[in-house]
DSSP file (Angstrom, degrees, kcal/mol; ACC not computed):
  #  RESIDUE AA STRUCTURE BP1 BP2  ACC     N-H-->O    O-->H-N    N-H-->O    O-->H-N    TCO  KAPPA ALPHA  PHI   PSI    X-CA   Y-CA   Z-CA
    1    1 A M              0   0    0      0, 0.0     2,-0.3     0, 0.0    36,-0.0   0.000 360.0 360.0 360.0 147.7  102.6  196.5   87.3
    2    2 A E        -     0   0    0      1,-0.1    36,-0.1     2,-0.1     0, 0.0  -0.704 360.0-166.9 -90.0 144.1  101.5  193.5   89.2
    3    3 A N        +     0   0    0     -2,-0.3     2,-0.2     2,-0.0    -1,-0.1  -0.250  30.0 150.4-126.0  46.2   97.8  193.1   90.0
    4    4 A E        -     0   0    0     32,-0.1     2,-0.3     1,-0.1    -2,-0.1  -0.539  49.2-106.0 -83.3 150.7   97.9  190.3   92.6
    5    5 A K        -     0   0    0     -2,-0.2     2,-0.4     2,-0.0    -1,-0.1  -0.561  33.0-170.3 -77.6 132.1   95.3  190.1   95.3
    6    6 A T        -     0   0    0     -2,-0.3     2,-0.4    14,-0.1    14,-0.2  -0.992   0.9-169.1-119.4 128.1   96.2  191.0   98.7
    7    7 A D        -     0   0    0     -2,-0.4    12,-2.2    12,-0.3     2,-0.5  -0.933   4.1-165.0-118.5 142.6   94.0  190.4  101.7
    8    8 A L  E     -A   18   0A   0     -2,-0.4     2,-0.5    10,-0.2    10,-0.2  -0.991   4.8-174.0-130.2 129.9   94.6  191.8  105.2
    9    9 A T  E     -A   17   0A   0      8,-2.5     8,-2.3    -2,-0.5     2,-0.5  -0.972   3.7-173.2-125.4 118.9   92.6  190.3  108.2
   10   10 A L  E     -A   16   0A   0     -2,-0.5     2,-0.5     6,-0.2     6,-0.2  -0.952   2.8-167.2-114.7 121.9   93.0  192.1  111.6
   11   11 A I  E >> S-A   15   0A   0      4,-2.5     3,-2.4    -2,-0.5     4,-1.2  -0.954  71.6 -25.6-109.4 117.7   91.5  190.5  114.7
   12   12 A D  T 34 S-     0   0    0     -2,-0.5    -1,-0.1     1,-0.3     4,-0.1   0.700 106.1 -80.1  51.0  24.2   91.3  192.5  117.9
   13   13 A R  T 34 S+     0   0    0      2,-0.2    53,-3.0     1,-0.1    -1,-0.3   0.602 127.5  77.2  64.2  15.9   94.2  194.6  116.7
   14   14 A N  T <4 S+     0   0    0     -3,-2.4    50,-1.4     1,-0.3     2,-0.4   0.329  84.3  55.6-137.8   7.4   96.6  191.9  117.9
   15   15 A Q  E  <  +AB  11  63A   0     -4,-1.2    -4,-2.5    48,-0.2     2,-0.5  -0.922  62.0 175.0-137.3 119.1   96.4  189.2  115.1
   16   16 A L  E     -AB  10  62A   0     46,-2.7    46,-2.9    -2,-0.4     2,-0.5  -0.961  11.4-171.5-126.9 136.7   97.1  190.1  111.6
   17   17 A T  E     -AB   9  61A   0     -8,-2.3    -8,-2.5    -2,-0.5     2,-0.4  -0.981   6.9-171.7-127.6 133.1   97.3  187.9  108.6
   18   18 A V  E     -AB   8  60A   0     42,-2.5    42,-2.7    -2,-0.5     2,-0.3  -0.968   3.0-164.3-122.4 136.1   98.4  189.2  105.1
   19   19 A T        +     0   0    0    -12,-2.2   -12,-0.3    -2,-0.4    40,-0.2  -0.855  67.8  46.2-118.1 162.8   98.3  187.4  101.8
   20   20 A G  S    S+     0   0    0     37,-0.5     2,-0.3     1,-0.3    39,-0.2   0.602  71.8 155.8  85.5  15.0  100.1  188.3   98.7
   21   21 A V        -     0   0    0     37,-2.9    -1,-0.3    -3,-0.2    15,-0.2  -0.574  24.2-177.6 -84.8 137.9  103.4  188.9  100.4
   22   22 A K        -     0   0    0     13,-3.8     2,-0.3     1,-0.4    14,-0.2   0.738  68.7  -4.6 -95.1 -34.2  106.6  188.5   98.2
   23   23 A K  E     -C   35   0A   0     12,-1.3    12,-3.1    35,-0.1     2,-0.8  -0.992  56.2-124.1-161.0 152.2  109.1  189.2  100.9
   24   24 A I  E     -C   34   0A   0     -2,-0.3    10,-0.2    10,-0.2     3,-0.1  -0.892  30.2-176.7 -95.2 102.8  109.6  190.1  104.5
   25   25 A K  E     -     0   0A   0      8,-1.8     2,-0.3    -2,-0.8     9,-0.2   0.882  64.9 -11.3 -75.2 -39.6  111.9  193.2  104.2
   26   26 A S  E     -C   33   0A   0      7,-1.5     7,-2.2     2,-0.1     2,-0.3  -0.989  56.0-162.5-155.9 159.7  112.4  193.8  107.9
   27   27 A S  E     +C   32   0A   0     -2,-0.3     5,-0.2     5,-0.2    -3,-0.0  -0.882  23.9 150.2-149.1 111.4  110.9  192.6  111.2
   28   28 A E        -     0   0    0      3,-3.0     3,-0.4    -2,-0.3    20,-0.1  -0.837  57.8-101.8-130.3 169.0  111.4  194.5  114.5
   29   29 A P  S    S+     0   0    0      0, 0.0    19,-2.2     0, 0.0     3,-0.1   0.683 121.9  38.1 -67.5 -18.0  109.1  194.8  117.6
   30   30 A E  S    S+     0   0    0      1,-0.3    15,-1.3    17,-0.2     2,-0.3   0.483 126.3  19.9-108.6  -8.2  107.9  198.2  116.5
   31   31 A Q  E     - D   0  44A   0     -3,-0.4    -3,-3.0    13,-0.2     2,-0.4  -0.951  50.7-169.8-163.7 140.5  107.7  197.8  112.8
   32   32 A I  E     -CD  27  43A   0     11,-2.3    11,-2.8    -2,-0.3     2,-0.5  -0.999  13.7-155.9-131.0 136.1  107.4  195.1  110.2
   33   33 A V  E     -CD  26  42A   0     -7,-2.2    -8,-1.8    -2,-0.4    -7,-1.5  -0.958  10.5-171.5-120.6 117.9  107.8  195.8  106.4
   34   34 A L  E     -CD  24  41A   0      7,-2.6     7,-3.2    -2,-0.5     2,-0.6  -0.875  16.4-138.9-102.4 133.2  106.2  193.5  103.9
   35   35 A L  E     +CD  23  40A   0    -12,-3.1   -13,-3.8    -2,-0.4   -12,-1.3  -0.824  18.8 179.3 -94.1 129.5  106.8  193.6  100.2
   36   36 A L  E >   - D   0  39A   0      3,-3.5     3,-0.9    -2,-0.6     2,-0.7  -0.612  60.0 -79.1-123.0  70.0  103.7  193.1   98.1
   37   37 A G  T 3  S+     0   0    0     -2,-0.4    -1,-0.1     1,-0.2   -34,-0.0  -0.622 117.1   5.0  77.1-114.2  105.0  193.4   94.4
   38   38 A N  T 3  S+     0   0    0     -2,-0.7    36,-1.5   -36,-0.1    37,-0.5   0.479 129.8  51.2 -87.7  -3.9  105.4  197.2   93.7
   39   39 A V  E <   -DE  36  73A   0     -3,-0.9    -3,-3.5    34,-0.2     2,-0.4  -0.914  70.0-133.7-129.6 163.4  104.5  198.4   97.1
   40   40 A A  E     -DE  35  72A   0     32,-3.5    32,-2.8    -2,-0.3     2,-0.5  -0.889  11.3-143.3-113.4 146.8  105.5  197.8  100.8
   41   41 A L  E     -DE  34  71A   0     -7,-3.2    -7,-2.6    -2,-0.4     2,-0.6  -0.951  16.1-161.1-104.2 116.9  103.2  197.4  103.6
   42   42 A V  E     -DE  33  70A   0     28,-3.1    28,-2.0    -2,-0.5     2,-0.6  -0.902   5.7-168.1-114.1 117.5  104.6  199.1  106.8
   43   43 A I  E     -DE  32  69A   0    -11,-2.8   -11,-2.3    -2,-0.6     2,-0.3  -0.933   5.2-169.9-110.4 118.2  103.0  197.8  109.9
   44   44 A G  E     +DE  31  68A   0     24,-2.3    23,-2.3    -2,-0.6    24,-2.0  -0.791  29.8  98.0-110.0 156.6  103.7  199.8  113.2
   45   45 A G  E     - E   0  66A   0    -15,-1.3     2,-0.4    -2,-0.3    21,-0.2  -0.972  64.9 -65.3 161.0-157.7  102.9  198.8  116.7
   46   46 A T  E    S+ E   0  65A   0     19,-1.5    19,-1.5    -2,-0.3   -16,-0.2  -0.935 101.9   4.1-128.8 144.8  104.3  197.3  119.9
   47   47 A N  E    S+     0   0A   0     -2,-0.4     2,-0.2    17,-0.2   -17,-0.2   0.822  81.6 174.8  52.8  36.8  105.6  193.7  120.5
   48   48 A L  E     +     0   0A   0    -19,-2.2     2,-0.3    16,-0.1    16,-0.2  -0.546   3.4 172.5 -76.8 142.7  105.1  192.7  116.8
   49   49 A C  E     - E   0  63A   0     14,-2.2    14,-2.7    -2,-0.2     2,-0.8  -0.973  35.6-122.6-150.6 130.0  106.3  189.3  115.9
   50   50 A V  E     - E   0  62A   0     -2,-0.3    12,-0.3    12,-0.2     3,-0.1  -0.653  28.0-179.2 -72.8 108.5  106.1  187.2  112.7
   51   51 A L  E     -     0   0A   0     10,-1.9     2,-0.3    -2,-0.8    -1,-0.2   0.936  65.4  -3.8 -68.9 -49.4  104.4  184.0  113.8
   52   52 A S  E     - E   0  61A   0      9,-1.0     9,-2.8     2,-0.0     2,-0.3  -0.991  58.0-176.9-148.3 146.4  104.4  182.3  110.5
   53   53 A A  E     - E   0  60A   0     -2,-0.3     2,-0.5     7,-0.2     7,-0.2  -0.934   5.3-166.9-154.5 127.7  105.3  183.0  106.9
   54   54 A S  E  >> - E   0  59A   0      5,-2.5     4,-1.9    -2,-0.3     5,-0.8  -0.943   9.4-166.1-122.0 118.6  105.0  180.9  103.7
   55   55 A I  T  45S+     0   0    0     -2,-0.5    -1,-0.2     1,-0.2     5,-0.0   0.874  90.0  56.0 -69.0 -33.2  106.8  181.9  100.5
   56   56 A Q  T  45S+     0   0    0      1,-0.2    -1,-0.2     2,-0.1    -2,-0.0   0.945 120.2  27.6 -64.2 -49.0  104.6  179.4   98.5
   57   57 A S  T  45S-     0   0    0      2,-0.1   -37,-0.5   -38,-0.0    -1,-0.2   0.554 101.4-129.5 -94.9  -7.5  101.3  180.8   99.5
   58   58 A G  T  <5 +     0   0    0     -4,-1.9   -37,-2.9     1,-0.2     2,-0.4   0.723  58.8 141.5  71.4  20.1  102.5  184.4  100.2
   59   59 A E  E   < - E   0  54A   0     -5,-0.8    -5,-2.5   -40,-0.2     2,-0.4  -0.813  29.9-174.6-109.1 145.7  100.9  184.5  103.6
   60   60 A V  E     -BE  18  53A   0    -42,-2.7   -42,-2.5    -2,-0.4     2,-0.5  -0.980   9.6-155.8-129.5 130.8  102.3  186.0  106.7
   61   61 A S  E     -BE  17  52A   0     -9,-2.8   -10,-1.9    -2,-0.4    -9,-1.0  -0.928  15.8-174.7-107.7 135.3  100.8  185.9  110.3
   62   62 A I  E     -BE  16  50A   0    -46,-2.9   -46,-2.7    -2,-0.5     2,-0.3  -0.974   6.8-165.4-126.9 139.9  101.8  188.6  112.8
   63   63 A S  E     +BE  15  49A   0    -14,-2.7   -14,-2.2    -2,-0.4   -48,-0.2  -0.864  41.3  69.8-120.4 168.0  101.0  189.0  116.4
   64   64 A G  E    S-     0   0A   0    -50,-1.4     2,-0.9    -2,-0.3   -17,-0.2  -0.498  91.5 -41.6 118.9 167.4  101.3  192.0  118.7
   65   65 A L  E     - E   0  46A   0    -19,-1.5   -19,-1.5    -2,-0.2     2,-0.5  -0.579  55.2-153.4 -71.1 101.1   99.6  195.3  119.1
   66   66 A V  E     + E   0  45A   0    -53,-3.0   -21,-0.3    -2,-0.9     3,-0.1  -0.670  24.6 164.7 -84.1 122.3   98.9  196.8  115.5
   67   67 A Q  E     +     0   0A   0    -23,-2.3     2,-0.3    -2,-0.5   -22,-0.2   0.566  61.9   7.2-109.8 -20.6   98.8  200.6  115.7
   68   68 A S  E     - E   0  44A   0    -24,-2.0   -24,-2.3     2,-0.0    -1,-0.4  -0.988  49.7-168.2-162.8 158.6   99.2  201.5  112.1
   69   69 A M  E     + E   0  43A   0     -2,-0.3     2,-0.3   -26,-0.2   -26,-0.2  -0.978  20.0 165.1-146.4 133.3   99.3  200.2  108.6
   70   70 A R  E     - E   0  42A   0    -28,-2.0   -28,-3.1    -2,-0.3     2,-0.4  -0.994  29.5-127.4-153.2 152.7  100.4  202.1  105.5
   71   71 A Y  E     + E   0  41A   0     -2,-0.3     2,-0.3   -30,-0.2   -30,-0.2  -0.783  26.8 178.2 -94.6 141.4  101.4  201.5  101.9
   72   72 A T  E     - E   0  40A   0    -32,-2.8   -32,-3.5    -2,-0.4     2,-0.2  -0.962  34.9 -99.3-138.1 156.7  104.5  203.0  100.6
   73   73 A G  E     - E   0  39A   0     -2,-0.3   -34,-0.2   -34,-0.2     3,-0.2  -0.504  21.2-150.5 -75.0 143.8  106.3  202.8   97.1
   74   74 A V  S    S+     0   0    0    -36,-1.5    -1,-0.1     1,-0.2   -35,-0.1   0.919  94.9  49.7 -74.9 -46.1  109.2  200.2   96.9
   75   75 A N  S    S+     0   0    0    -37,-0.5     2,-0.2     2,-0.1    -1,-0.2   0.324  75.8 125.4 -85.3   7.9  111.0  202.2   94.3
   76   76 A A        -     0   0    0     -3,-0.2     2,-0.4     1,-0.0    -4,-0.0  -0.514  48.5-152.4 -68.5 128.0  110.9  205.6   95.9
   77   77 A K        -     0   0    0     -2,-0.2     2,-0.4     2,-0.0    -2,-0.1  -0.829   3.9-138.5-107.4 148.8  114.4  206.9   96.1
   78   78 A R        -     0   0    0     -2,-0.4     2,-0.5     2,-0.0    -2,-0.0  -0.843  15.6-134.3-100.2 134.4  115.5  209.3   98.8
   79   79 A K        -     0   0    0     -2,-0.4     2,-0.4     2,-0.0    -2,-0.0  -0.752  25.7-176.8 -90.2 136.6  117.8  212.1   97.8
   80   80 A F        +     0   0    0     -2,-0.5     2,-0.3     4,-0.0     3,-0.1  -0.990  11.1 156.5-133.6 136.8  120.7  212.7  100.1
   81   81 A S     >  -     0   0    0     -2,-0.4     4,-1.2     1,-0.1     3,-0.1  -0.989  46.6-125.7-152.9 154.5  123.4  215.4   99.9
   82   82 A L  H  > S+     0   0    0     -2,-0.3     4,-1.5     1,-0.2    -1,-0.1   0.862 111.1  64.6 -70.1 -31.5  125.8  217.0  102.5
   83   83 A K  H  4 S+     0   0    0      1,-0.2    -1,-0.2     2,-0.2     3,-0.2   0.900 105.6  41.9 -60.1 -40.7  124.4  220.3  101.4
   84   84 A N  H >4 S+     0   0    0      1,-0.2     3,-0.9     2,-0.2    -1,-0.2   0.795 109.1  60.3 -75.3 -24.5  120.9  219.4  102.7
   85   85 A M  H 3< S+     0   0    0     -4,-1.2    -1,-0.2     1,-0.3    -2,-0.2   0.850 105.7  47.3 -69.9 -34.1  122.4  217.8  105.9
   86   86 A F  T 3<        0   0    0     -4,-1.5    -1,-0.3     1,-0.2    -2,-0.2   0.066 360.0 360.0-101.6  23.9  124.0  221.1  107.0
   87   87 A R    <         0   0    0     -3,-0.9    -1,-0.2     0, 0.0    -2,-0.1   0.410 360.0 360.0 -70.7 360.0  121.0  223.5  106.5
């Protein structure tokens, strides 16, 4: 397990800076997903936009109205079967 430091700085709910980012998994106006080693940070909101990203420093700057932030496991597998789909 990686123990790298991650910092979150949120200013007025519309300027977010995250350090320790390994990869931007997805970026949409309502949700941005950042990979932080063994976990993902899911940022929800409106008009979200990645302003800048540096792979060397691992820093990502985001603008837009931040309404939620949550950590999720990257390696979590979802089970899918046709049997569950037709219940």
